[in-house]
ROLO-359017 format. One line per field, with one value per atom (N, C-alpha, C): residue number from 1; residue in one letter; x, y, z. Coordinates in Angstrom, 1 decimal, m for minus. Last residue first. Layout:
BEGIN
seq <- c(NUM,...)
type <- c(A,...)
X <- c(X,...)
Y <- c(Y,...)
Z <- c(Z,...)
//
This chain:
BEGIN
seq <- c(255,255,255,254,254,254,253,253,253,252,252,252,251,251,251,250,250,250,249,249,249,248,248,248,247,247,247,246,246,246,245,245,245,244,244,244,243,243,243,242,242,242,241,241,241,240,240,240,239,239,239,238,238,238,237,237,237,236,236,236,235,235,235,234,234,234,233,233,233,232,232,232,231,231,231,230,230,230,229,229,229,228,228,228,227,227,227,226,226,226,225,225,225,224,224,224,223,223,223,222,222,222,221,221,221,220,220,220,219,219,219,218,218,218,217,217,217,216,216,216,215,215,215,214,214,214,213,213,213,212,212,212,211,211,211,210,210,210,209,209,209,208,208,208,207,207,207,206,206,206,205,205,205,204,204,204,203,203,203,202,202,202,201,201,201,200,200,200,199,199,199,198,198,198,197,197,197,196,196,196,195,195,195,194,194,194,193,193,193,192,192,192,191,191,191,190,190,190,189,189,189,188,188,188,187,187,187,186,186,186,185,185,185,184,184,184,183,183,183,182,182,182,181,181,181,180,180,180,179,179,179,178,178,178,177,177,177,176,176,176,175,175,175,174,174,174,173,173,173,172,172,172,171,171,171,170,170,170,169,169,169,168,168,168,167,167,167,166,166,166,165,165,165,164,164,164,163,163,163,162,162,162,161,161,161,160,160,160,159,159,159,158,158,158,157,157,157,156,156,156,155,155,155,154,154,154,153,153,153,152,152,152,151,151,151,150,150,150,149,149,149,148,148,148,147,147,147,146,146,146,145,145,145,144,144,144,143,143,143,142,142,142,141,141,141,140,140,140,139,139,139,138,138,138,137,137,137,136,136,136,135,135,135,134,134,134,133,133,133,132,132,132,131,131,131,130,130,130,129,129,129,128,128,128,127,127,127,126,126,126,125,125,125,124,124,124,123,123,123,122,122,122,121,121,121,120,120,120,119,119,119,118,118,118,117,117,117,116,116,116,115,115,115,114,114,114,113,113,113,112,112,112,111,111,111,110,110,110,109,109,109,108,108,108,107,107,107,106,106,106,105,105,105,104,104,104,103,103,103,102,102,102,101,101,101,100,100,100,99,99,99,98,98,98,97,97,97,96,96,96,95,95,95,94,94,94,93,93,93,92,92,92,91,91,91,90,90,90,89,89,89,88,88,88,87,87,87,86,86,86,85,85,85,84,84,84,83,83,83,82,82,82,81,81,81,80,80,80,79,79,79,78,78,78,77,77,77,76,76,76,75,75,75,74,74,74,73,73,73,72,72,72,71,71,71,70,70,70,69,69,69,68,68,68,67,67,67,66,66,66,65,65,65,64,64,64,63,63,63,62,62,62,61,61,61,60,60,60,59,59,59,58,58,58,57,57,57,56,56,56,55,55,55,54,54,54,53,53,53,52,52,52,51,51,51,50,50,50,49,49,49,48,48,48,47,47,47,46,46,46,45,45,45,44,44,44,43,43,43,42,42,42,41,41,41,40,40,40,39,39,39,38,38,38,37,37,37,36,36,36,35,35,35,34,34,34,33,33,33,32,32,32,31,31,31,30,30,30,29,29,29,28,28,28,27,27,27,26,26,26,25,25,25,24,24,24,23,23,23,22,22,22,21,21,21,20,20,20,19,19,19,18,18,18,17,17,17,16,16,16,15,15,15,14,14,14,13,13,13,12,12,12,11,11,11,10,10,10,9,9,9,8,8,8,7,7,7,6,6,6,5,5,5,4,4,4,3,3,3,2,2,2,1,1,1)
type <- c(S,S,S,A,A,A,M,M,M,L,L,L,S,S,S,P,P,P,W,W,W,L,L,L,S,S,S,F,F,F,G,G,G,A,A,A,E,E,E,K,K,K,R,R,R,K,K,K,G,G,G,K,K,K,K,K,K,K,K,K,E,E,E,E,E,E,Q,Q,Q,A,A,A,E,E,E,K,K,K,E,E,E,K,K,K,R,R,R,K,K,K,Q,Q,Q,E,E,E,E,E,E,K,K,K,A,A,A,I,I,I,E,E,E,E,E,E,L,L,L,C,C,C,K,K,K,E,E,E,I,I,I,L,L,L,P,P,P,K,K,K,I,I,I,E,E,E,G,G,G,E,E,E,L,L,L,G,G,G,F,F,F,G,G,G,P,P,P,Y,Y,Y,K,K,K,Q,Q,Q,L,L,L,I,I,I,G,G,G,E,E,E,F,F,F,R,R,R,G,G,G,F,F,F,A,A,A,A,A,A,R,R,R,Y,Y,Y,K,K,K,K,K,K,T,T,T,R,R,R,F,F,F,Y,Y,Y,F,F,F,H,H,H,G,G,G,I,I,I,Y,Y,Y,F,F,F,E,E,E,H,H,H,E,E,E,A,A,A,L,L,L,Q,Q,Q,R,R,R,Q,Q,Q,C,C,C,I,I,I,Q,Q,Q,T,T,T,K,K,K,Q,Q,Q,K,K,K,A,A,A,D,D,D,E,E,E,T,T,T,H,H,H,P,P,P,S,S,S,Q,Q,Q,P,P,P,F,F,F,N,N,N,E,E,E,I,I,I,L,L,L,Y,Y,Y,R,R,R,F,F,F,Q,Q,Q,E,E,E,I,I,I,A,A,A,K,K,K,E,E,E,T,T,T,E,E,E,T,T,T,Q,Q,Q,D,D,D,R,R,R,D,D,D,L,L,L,T,T,T,H,H,H,M,M,M,Q,Q,Q,K,K,K,F,F,F,H,H,H,S,S,S,L,L,L,G,G,G,V,V,V,Q,Q,Q,Y,Y,Y,I,I,I,A,A,A,Y,Y,Y,P,P,P,I,I,I,E,E,E,P,P,P,H,H,H,L,L,L,P,P,P,H,H,H,L,L,L,K,K,K,K,K,K,F,F,F,E,E,E,E,E,E,Y,Y,Y,N,N,N,V,V,V,I,I,I,A,A,A,E,E,E,A,A,A,Y,Y,Y,T,T,T,K,K,K,S,S,S,F,F,F,F,F,F,L,L,L,A,A,A,D,D,D,A,A,A,I,I,I,R,R,R,L,L,L,E,E,E,A,A,A,L,L,L,P,P,P,T,T,T,Y,Y,Y,H,H,H,S,S,S,L,L,L,P,P,P,F,F,F,E,E,E,E,E,E,K,K,K,F,F,F,K,K,K,K,K,K,F,F,F,E,E,E,E,E,E,A,A,A,A,A,A,Q,Q,Q,E,E,E,Y,Y,Y,K,K,K,K,K,K,K,K,K,Q,Q,Q,F,F,F,L,L,L,L,L,L,M,M,M,A,A,A,K,K,K,N,N,N,Y,Y,Y,M,M,M,E,E,E,Q,Q,Q,P,P,P,T,T,T,V,V,V,Q,Q,Q,V,V,V,E,E,E,K,K,K,K,K,K,A,A,A,W,W,W,W,W,W,A,A,A,C,C,C,G,G,G,S,S,S,I,I,I,G,G,G,G,G,G,L,L,L,L,L,L,V,V,V,F,F,F,G,G,G,L,L,L,L,L,L,L,L,L,L,L,L,I,I,I,I,I,I,I,I,I,K,K,K,F,F,F,K,K,K,K,K,K,E,E,E,K,K,K,M,M,M)
X <- c(38.0,38.9,40.7,36.8,36.9,37.9,38.0,38.6,38.2,36.3,37.6,38.3,33.9,34.1,35.6,34.3,33.9,34.5,34.4,35.7,35.4,32.5,33.5,34.4,31.1,30.6,31.4,32.7,32.6,32.0,32.6,33.8,33.8,29.9,30.3,31.6,30.2,29.0,29.7,31.7,31.9,31.1,29.9,31.5,31.9,27.6,27.6,29.0,28.9,28.6,28.4,29.7,30.8,30.4,27.4,28.1,29.2,26.2,25.4,26.5,28.1,27.9,27.1,26.9,28.4,28.5,24.5,24.8,26.1,25.2,24.6,24.5,26.5,27.0,26.5,24.4,25.4,26.0,22.6,22.0,23.2,24.2,23.7,23.3,24.4,25.4,25.2,21.6,22.1,23.4,21.1,20.5,21.1,23.0,23.1,22.4,21.6,22.9,23.3,19.4,19.1,20.7,20.5,19.8,19.4,21.4,22.1,21.4,18.7,19.7,20.7,17.6,16.7,17.9,19.6,19.7,18.8,19.4,20.7,20.4,16.6,17.1,18.2,17.0,16.1,16.6,18.7,19.4,18.5,17.5,18.2,19.0,15.5,14.8,16.2,17.3,16.7,16.2,18.3,19.2,18.5,16.5,17.3,18.0,15.9,14.6,15.5,18.8,17.9,16.7,19.6,19.8,18.9,19.6,18.3,18.7,21.3,21.6,20.7,20.9,20.6,21.0,23.9,22.5,22.3,26.6,26.3,24.4,27.6,28.4,27.7,25.0,25.6,26.7,24.6,23.3,24.0,26.9,26.3,25.4,27.1,27.9,27.4,25.1,25.1,26.1,26.3,25.1,24.7,28.4,28.4,27.1,27.2,28.3,28.3,25.7,25.2,25.8,27.8,27.0,26.3,29.0,29.7,29.0,26.6,27.7,28.3,26.1,25.3,26.1,27.1,28.3,27.4,26.1,25.2,26.4,26.4,27.2,27.0,25.0,24.4,25.5,26.0,25.0,24.4,28.6,28.3,27.2,27.4,28.1,28.5,26.3,25.3,26.0,28.9,27.7,26.6,29.9,30.3,29.4,27.5,28.0,28.7,27.8,26.7,27.1,30.4,29.7,28.6,29.9,30.7,30.3,28.1,27.4,28.6,29.2,28.3,27.5,31.0,31.3,30.6,29.6,30.3,30.5,28.4,27.2,28.1,30.7,30.3,29.0,31.2,32.1,31.5,29.0,29.0,30.2,29.5,28.3,28.5,31.9,31.8,30.8,31.0,31.6,31.9,29.5,28.7,29.4,31.8,30.8,29.5,32.8,33.9,32.7,31.4,31.6,32.1,31.7,30.1,30.5,34.4,34.0,32.5,35.4,35.4,34.8,35.6,34.6,34.8,35.7,36.5,35.0,34.9,34.5,35.5,36.2,34.4,34.1,38.6,38.4,36.8,38.4,39.5,39.5,36.2,36.5,37.6,36.5,35.6,35.2,39.2,38.9,37.6,39.1,40.0,39.4,37.0,36.7,37.7,38.8,37.4,37.0,40.5,41.0,39.7,38.9,39.9,40.3,37.6,36.8,38.0,40.0,38.8,38.2,40.6,41.8,41.2,38.5,38.6,40.0,38.7,37.6,37.7,41.1,41.1,39.9,40.5,41.4,41.4,38.5,38.2,39.1,38.7,39.2,38.6,35.4,36.9,37.5,33.0,33.4,34.7,32.5,32.2,32.6,35.2,33.8,34.0,37.4,36.9,35.8,38.8,38.0,37.7,40.1,40.5,39.8,39.0,38.9,39.5,39.4,38.0,38.0,42.2,41.8,40.2,41.6,42.4,42.4,40.3,39.8,40.3,42.1,40.9,40.2,43.7,44.3,43.0,42.2,42.6,43.0,41.7,40.7,41.0,44.5,43.7,42.3,44.5,45.4,44.8,42.5,42.6,43.4,43.8,42.6,42.3,46.2,46.2,44.9,46.1,45.7,45.7,47.5,46.2,45.4,50.0,49.6,48.0,51.2,50.5,49.8,52.9,51.7,50.6,54.4,53.9,52.4,56.0,56.5,55.9,53.5,54.7,55.8,51.7,51.4,52.5,53.4,53.1,52.6,53.6,54.8,54.2,50.9,51.4,52.7,50.8,50.0,50.7,52.5,53.2,52.0,51.4,52.7,53.1,48.9,48.9,50.3,50.1,49.4,49.5,50.8,51.7,50.9,48.1,49.4,50.3,47.0,46.6,47.3,46.8,48.1,48.0,45.0,44.7,45.4,45.8,46.2,45.8,45.0,44.0,44.5,47.0,45.7,44.8,49.0,49.2,47.6,48.3,48.4,48.4,48.3,46.9,46.9,51.1,50.1,49.0,51.7,52.2,51.5,50.5,49.9,50.3,51.8,50.5,50.1,54.2,54.0,52.7,53.3,53.9,53.8,52.5,51.6,52.1,55.3,54.4,53.3,56.1,56.8,55.8,55.3,54.5,55.2,57.1,56.1,55.1,60.5,59.2,57.9,62.8,62.1,61.1,62.9,63.0,62.2,62.8,62.5,62.4,64.1,64.6,64.2,62.7,64.5,64.7,60.0,60.8,62.5,59.8,59.7,60.1,60.5,61.1,61.2,57.9,59.2,60.1,56.2,56.0,57.2,56.6,56.8,57.0,56.1,57.2,57.7,53.2,54.1,55.6,52.4,52.4,52.8,52.8,53.5,53.5,50.9,52.0,53.2,48.3,48.7,50.4,46.9,48.3,49.0,44.5,44.6,45.8,44.6,44.2,44.4,45.5,43.9,43.7,48.2,47.4,45.8,49.4,49.1,48.3,49.0,48.1,48.2,50.5,49.0,48.2,53.2,52.7,51.1,52.5,53.0,52.6,52.5,51.2,51.3,55.1,54.0,52.6,56.5,56.8,55.8,55.2,55.2,55.5,55.9,54.6,54.6,58.9,58.2,56.8,59.8,59.6,58.9,62.3,61.1,61.1,64.8,63.7,62.4,66.8,66.9,65.3,66.3,66.2,65.8,66.9,65.6,65.2,69.7,68.9,67.3,70.5,70.6,70.1,69.9,69.0,69.0,71.7,70.0,69.3,74.1,73.7,72.0,74.0,74.1,73.5,74.4,72.9,73.0,76.6,75.3,74.1,77.9,77.9,76.9,77.2,77.2,77.1,77.7,76.4,76.3,80.5,79.7,78.5,81.3,81.6,80.7,80.3,79.8,80.0,82.3,80.6,79.9,84.5,84.2,82.5,84.2,84.5,84.2,84.2,83.0,83.1,86.6,85.8,84.0,88.3,88.3,87.1,87.3,87.1,87.3,88.4,86.8,86.7,91.4,90.4,88.9,92.0,91.5,91.4,91.3,90.1,90.4,93.3,91.8,90.9,94.9,95.4,93.8,94.8,94.7,94.8,95.0,93.5,93.8,97.6,96.7,95.5)
Y <- c(m38.6,m39.4,m39.2,m36.5,m37.9,m39.0,m34.4,m34.6,m36.2,m34.5,m34.5,m35.1,m34.0,m35.3,m35.6,m31.6,m32.5,m34.1,m30.0,m30.1,m31.4,m29.5,m31.2,m31.1,m27.5,m29.0,m30.2,m25.7,m25.9,m27.3,m25.2,m25.6,m26.2,m24.5,m25.8,m26.3,m22.3,m23.4,m24.3,m20.6,m20.7,m22.1,m21.0,m21.4,m21.8,m19.6,m20.7,m21.5,m16.7,m17.5,m19.1,m16.2,m16.4,m17.2,m16.3,m17.2,m17.4,m14.0,m15.2,m16.3,m12.1,m12.1,m13.5,m11.6,m12.2,m12.8,m10.9,m12.3,m13.0,m8.4,m9.1,m10.9,m7.6,m7.5,m8.5,m7.4,m8.2,m8.3,m5.7,m6.9,m8.1,m3.2,m4.0,m5.3,m3.0,m3.0,m3.7,m2.5,m4.0,m3.9,m0.1,m1.4,m2.4,1.3,1.3,0.1,1.5,0.6,0.8,2.5,1.4,0.6,5.3,4.1,2.9,5.8,5.5,4.9,6.3,5.1,4.9,8.4,7.1,6.0,10.4,9.9,8.6,10.4,10.3,9.7,11.4,10.2,9.8,14.1,13.2,11.4,15.1,14.9,13.7,15.2,14.4,14.2,17.4,15.7,14.7,19.3,18.9,17.4,19.8,19.2,18.9,21.3,20.5,19.4,23.3,23.0,21.3,24.8,24.1,23.1,26.2,25.0,24.0,29.1,28.7,27.1,30.3,30.1,29.4,30.5,31.7,31.5,29.5,29.7,30.8,28.0,28.9,29.1,26.9,27.5,28.5,25.1,25.9,27.1,23.9,24.7,25.5,22.4,23.4,24.6,21.0,21.8,23.1,18.8,19.8,20.9,17.8,18.4,19.3,16.6,17.6,18.5,14.7,16.0,16.7,13.3,14.0,15.3,11.9,12.7,13.9,10.4,11.5,12.4,8.6,9.7,10.7,7.4,8.5,9.4,6.3,7.1,7.8,5.6,5.1,5.3,7.1,6.2,5.5,9.5,8.4,7.1,10.7,10.0,8.8,11.7,10.5,9.8,13.2,11.9,11.2,15.2,14.1,13.1,16.2,15.5,14.6,17.3,16.2,15.4,19.2,18.3,17.1,20.8,20.0,18.7,21.9,20.9,20.3,23.2,22.5,21.4,25.2,24.1,23.3,26.4,25.8,24.6,28.0,26.8,26.1,29.6,28.2,27.5,31.2,30.2,29.0,32.9,31.7,30.2,33.8,32.8,32.0,35.4,34.8,33.5,37.2,36.2,35.2,38.3,37.3,36.6,40.2,38.8,38.0,42.0,41.0,39.7,42.9,42.3,41.4,44.0,43.2,42.1,46.2,45.2,43.7,47.6,47.2,46.0,48.3,47.5,46.9,50.1,48.8,47.6,52.6,52.4,51.0,52.5,52.1,52.1,52.6,53.4,53.5,50.1,50.3,51.2,48.7,49.7,50.0,46.6,47.5,48.9,44.9,45.0,46.3,44.9,45.1,45.8,43.6,44.9,45.6,41.1,41.9,43.4,40.0,40.4,41.2,39.9,40.7,40.9,37.9,39.3,40.2,35.7,36.1,37.8,35.3,35.6,36.4,34.2,35.5,36.1,31.9,33.3,34.5,30.4,30.8,31.7,30.1,30.9,31.5,28.8,30.0,30.8,26.2,27.2,28.3,24.0,25.6,26.4,21.7,22.3,24.0,20.7,21.1,21.5,21.2,19.5,19.6,23.8,23.1,22.0,25.2,24.7,24.1,27.6,26.4,26.0,31.0,30.2,28.7,33.0,31.7,30.6,35.6,35.0,33.6,35.4,35.5,34.7,36.3,35.0,34.3,38.6,37.8,36.3,39.9,39.7,38.8,39.9,39.1,39.1,41.7,40.6,39.5,44.1,43.4,41.7,44.6,44.2,43.3,45.6,44.4,44.0,47.7,46.5,45.4,49.3,49.3,47.7,50.3,49.1,48.7,51.2,50.0,49.3,53.9,53.2,51.8,55.3,55.5,54.5,53.6,54.3,54.5,52.5,53.6,54.2,50.4,50.0,51.3,50.0,51.1,50.8,47.3,48.4,49.7,45.8,45.6,46.7,46.4,46.4,46.4,45.5,46.9,47.2,43.0,43.5,45.0,42.3,42.3,42.7,43.0,43.8,43.4,40.9,42.2,43.2,38.6,38.8,40.0,38.9,38.8,38.7,38.5,40.0,39.9,36.0,37.1,38.5,34.9,34.7,35.8,36.0,36.4,35.9,37.4,36.4,36.6,38.7,37.6,36.6,41.3,40.4,39.1,42.1,42.6,41.6,41.6,41.3,41.4,42.9,41.4,41.0,45.6,44.9,43.8,45.5,46.1,45.2,45.8,44.7,44.5,48.3,46.7,45.8,50.0,49.6,48.5,49.9,49.0,48.9,50.6,49.5,48.8,53.7,52.6,50.9,54.0,54.1,53.4,54.5,53.6,53.4,56.6,55.1,54.5,59.2,58.5,56.8,60.6,60.1,59.7,59.2,59.9,59.6,57.6,58.3,59.1,56.2,55.2,56.2,56.9,57.9,57.0,54.6,55.9,57.2,52.2,52.4,53.6,53.5,52.5,52.8,53.4,54.4,54.4,50.7,51.9,53.0,49.9,49.1,50.1,51.0,51.4,50.8,50.1,51.2,51.8,47.0,47.5,48.7,47.6,47.1,47.1,48.5,49.5,49.4,46.4,47.5,48.5,44.5,44.1,45.5,45.9,45.9,45.5,48.0,47.5,47.4,49.4,48.0,47.3,51.8,51.4,49.9,52.6,52.9,52.1,51.9,50.9,51.1,53.7,52.5,51.5,56.0,56.1,54.4,55.5,54.9,55.1,55.9,54.2,54.3,58.7,57.8,56.2,59.2,59.6,58.6,58.9,58.3,58.2,61.0,59.3,58.7,63.0,62.6,61.3,62.8,62.6,62.5,63.1,62.1,61.5,64.7,64.6,63.4,64.8,64.3,64.2,66.2,67.3,66.5,64.6,65.1,65.6,64.7,63.5,63.6,67.4,67.0,65.7,67.4,68.3,67.7,65.8,65.2,66.3,66.9,66.1,65.2,69.4,69.6,68.3,68.3,68.8,68.9,67.3,66.2,67.0,70.0,69.1,67.8,71.0,71.3,70.5,69.2,69.2,69.7,69.8,68.5,68.3,72.7,72.0,70.6,72.4,73.0,72.8,71.1,70.4,71.0,73.0,71.3,70.8,75.1,75.1,73.8,73.9,74.2,74.5,73.5,72.3,72.5,76.0,75.1,73.8,76.8,77.5,76.5,75.2,75.0,76.0,76.3,74.9,74.5,79.2,78.6,77.0,78.1,79.1,78.7,77.4,76.8,76.7,79.8,78.2,77.7,81.1,81.7,80.5,79.7,79.8,80.3,79.7,78.6,78.8,82.7,81.9,81.0,82.7,83.5,83.2)
Z <- c(117.8,117.3,117.6,119.6,120.1,119.3,118.2,119.7,120.0,116.2,116.0,117.1,117.4,116.7,116.3,118.5,119.1,118.5,115.4,117.0,117.8,114.2,113.6,115.3,115.3,115.1,115.1,115.1,116.2,116.0,111.9,112.7,114.1,111.5,110.9,111.7,112.8,113.5,112.8,111.0,112.3,113.2,108.8,108.6,110.1,109.7,109.3,109.2,110.0,111.2,110.8,107.1,108.2,109.4,106.3,105.7,106.6,107.8,107.8,107.2,106.3,107.9,108.4,103.9,104.1,105.7,104.4,103.6,103.9,105.3,106.3,105.5,102.8,104.5,104.8,101.1,100.7,102.1,102.3,102.2,101.9,102.3,103.3,103.3,99.3,100.3,101.5,99.0,98.4,99.0,100.3,100.5,100.1,98.6,99.9,100.5,96.3,96.3,97.7,96.8,96.4,96.7,97.4,98.7,98.1,94.9,95.9,97.2,93.3,93.1,94.4,94.9,94.9,94.5,94.4,95.9,96.0,91.8,92.5,93.5,91.3,91.0,91.6,92.5,93.3,92.7,90.8,92.2,92.9,88.6,88.3,90.0,89.6,89.1,89.1,89.8,90.8,90.8,87.1,88.3,89.3,86.0,85.3,86.3,87.5,86.9,86.2,87.8,89.2,88.2,85.7,85.6,86.8,85.8,85.2,85.3,87.6,86.4,85.5,90.5,89.7,88.1,91.8,91.8,90.9,91.9,90.5,90.6,94.1,93.8,92.5,94.6,95.6,95.3,92.2,92.9,94.0,91.7,91.3,91.8,93.8,93.6,93.0,93.1,94.5,94.4,90.8,90.9,92.1,92.0,90.9,90.9,93.6,94.0,93.0,92.0,93.1,93.2,90.3,89.6,90.9,92.3,91.6,90.9,92.9,94.0,93.3,90.5,90.8,92.3,87.8,88.6,89.5,85.3,86.6,87.8,83.1,83.5,84.6,83.5,82.4,82.6,85.5,85.5,84.6,84.4,85.7,85.7,82.6,82.2,83.1,84.2,83.8,82.9,85.4,86.3,85.7,82.9,83.7,84.5,82.5,81.4,82.3,84.7,84.3,83.4,84.7,85.9,85.4,82.2,82.6,83.3,83.3,82.3,82.2,84.8,85.7,84.4,83.4,84.4,85.3,82.1,81.6,81.9,84.0,83.1,82.6,84.5,85.5,84.9,82.0,82.6,83.4,82.1,81.2,81.4,83.9,84.0,83.4,83.4,84.6,84.7,81.5,81.0,82.1,83.2,82.0,81.6,84.3,85.2,84.3,82.3,83.3,84.1,81.6,81.0,81.6,84.0,83.4,82.6,83.6,84.8,84.6,82.3,81.6,82.6,83.3,82.0,81.5,86.9,85.6,84.4,89.2,88.5,87.3,90.6,90.3,89.2,91.0,89.9,89.6,92.8,92.6,91.8,91.8,93.7,93.4,89.1,89.6,91.1,88.8,88.1,89.0,89.5,90.6,90.1,88.2,89.5,90.3,86.1,85.9,87.4,86.7,86.5,86.4,87.3,87.9,88.0,85.0,86.0,87.2,83.6,83.2,84.3,84.6,85.0,84.4,84.1,85.6,85.4,81.5,82.0,83.2,81.2,80.8,81.1,82.4,82.8,82.6,81.5,81.8,82.5,79.2,80.3,80.3,77.5,77.6,78.9,77.0,77.5,77.2,76.5,77.8,78.0,74.6,75.2,76.2,76.3,75.3,75.5,76.0,76.8,75.4,74.8,74.6,75.3,75.5,74.2,74.3,78.4,77.9,76.3,78.0,78.7,78.2,77.2,76.2,76.9,79.2,77.8,76.9,81.0,81.4,79.8,80.1,80.4,80.7,79.5,78.5,78.8,82.9,82.0,80.7,82.9,84.0,82.9,81.5,81.0,81.7,82.4,80.9,81.1,85.0,85.0,83.4,84.0,85.0,84.9,83.1,82.4,82.7,85.0,84.7,84.2,86.6,85.6,85.4,88.9,89.3,88.1,87.9,88.9,89.1,85.4,85.5,86.6,85.2,85.1,85.6,85.8,86.7,86.5,83.8,84.8,85.8,81.2,81.5,83.0,81.8,81.8,81.9,81.5,82.7,82.6,78.3,79.4,81.0,77.4,77.4,78.2,78.2,78.7,78.4,76.9,78.0,78.8,74.2,74.3,76.1,73.9,73.8,74.4,74.0,74.9,74.9,71.6,73.1,74.1,68.9,69.8,71.0,67.5,68.1,68.7,66.7,65.9,66.4,68.8,68.0,67.0,70.7,71.0,69.9,69.5,69.8,69.6,69.9,68.4,68.6,72.7,72.1,70.6,73.0,73.9,73.1,72.1,71.5,71.9,73.6,72.6,71.7,76.0,76.0,74.6,74.8,75.7,75.7,74.5,73.4,73.5,77.0,76.1,75.1,77.9,78.8,77.7,76.3,76.1,76.8,76.6,75.5,75.6,78.1,78.9,77.8,77.3,76.7,77.6,77.5,78.9,78.6,75.2,76.5,77.5,72.1,73.4,74.6,70.7,70.5,71.5,71.8,71.4,71.3,71.4,72.9,72.6,68.7,69.3,70.9,68.1,67.5,68.8,69.1,69.6,69.2,67.3,69.0,69.5,65.0,65.2,66.4,65.4,65.0,65.3,65.6,67.0,66.4,63.0,64.3,65.3,61.7,61.4,62.4,62.8,62.6,62.6,62.5,63.8,63.9,60.6,60.5,61.7,61.2,61.8,61.0,61.1,59.8,59.9,63.9,63.8,62.3,63.5,64.3,64.0,61.6,61.6,62.1,64.0,62.2,61.8,65.8,66.0,64.6,64.6,65.2,65.3,64.3,63.1,63.5,66.8,66.1,64.8,67.4,68.2,67.5,66.0,66.2,66.5,67.3,65.6,65.7,70.0,69.6,68.2,69.7,69.9,69.7,66.4,68.1,68.3,64.2,64.6,66.1,64.1,64.6,64.8,63.5,65.0,65.2,60.6,61.2,63.0,60.2,60.0,60.5,60.4,61.4,61.4,58.4,59.8,60.9,56.4,56.5,58.0,56.7,56.7,57.0,56.4,57.6,57.8,54.1,55.0,56.4,53.0,52.4,53.6,53.7,53.9,53.8,52.0,53.4,54.2,49.5,50.0,51.5,49.4,49.2,49.7,49.7,50.6,50.4,47.3,48.8,49.4,45.3,45.2,46.8,45.8,46.0,46.1,44.9,46.6,46.6,42.8,43.4,44.7,41.9,41.7,42.1,42.4,43.1,43.0,40.8,42.3,43.3,38.3,38.6,40.1,38.4,38.0,39.0,38.8,39.6,39.6,36.0,37.6,38.7,34.5,34.2,35.7,35.5,35.8,35.7,34.1,35.9,36.0,31.5,32.1,33.5,30.8,30.8,31.6,31.4,32.3,32.3)
//
């Protein structure tokens, strides 16, 4: 009898253990399901605010996978681009901002995305003695923002950075023009200097450029005069050769 009671007690204990395990698993599963999109987004944002950009980007990517239809998802995509931007991975950031623009063309954060694309190009600008493609791309984005979203809080800064970019392009052109001037390629130098005055007025380079333009014109005039004198000499030589040929003709006929 005692043995039978003992077995019953053991079975009851095992039952409690099993029920506890099952209920425990259910409790954990329930807890995992209860994580809301806002909670997960806020967790990723907290990492972002702490400047843990790589971890933040990973969390935002997980958010996208788990809540692809959440109204937070476009913001998560934008924050991934921001994390890349603040990590100074500008080329990858541009790709992600452009993807955001493509997927959400009517999103209220579109002006911000445009500004960030321009800023990513701005951050990659080279010194004035090197290629200025990034400078030109930055201007293109900033101008688009200024023209299409004049009320954006980023528009004023875009205007200021456009001025910086244009100044950079003007100085780049001056650098090239001055190189041509120093190497006595006066026509090429003149073309560059004239282009600066036409395309970038008001950047304070007129005082330096105008004397150089005058010198270029002076040297070009000298080159033109030399060219004309040389042509005149060539014509004289040709005339003399013809005369010599005609004078030889009668004597050849006589012989």
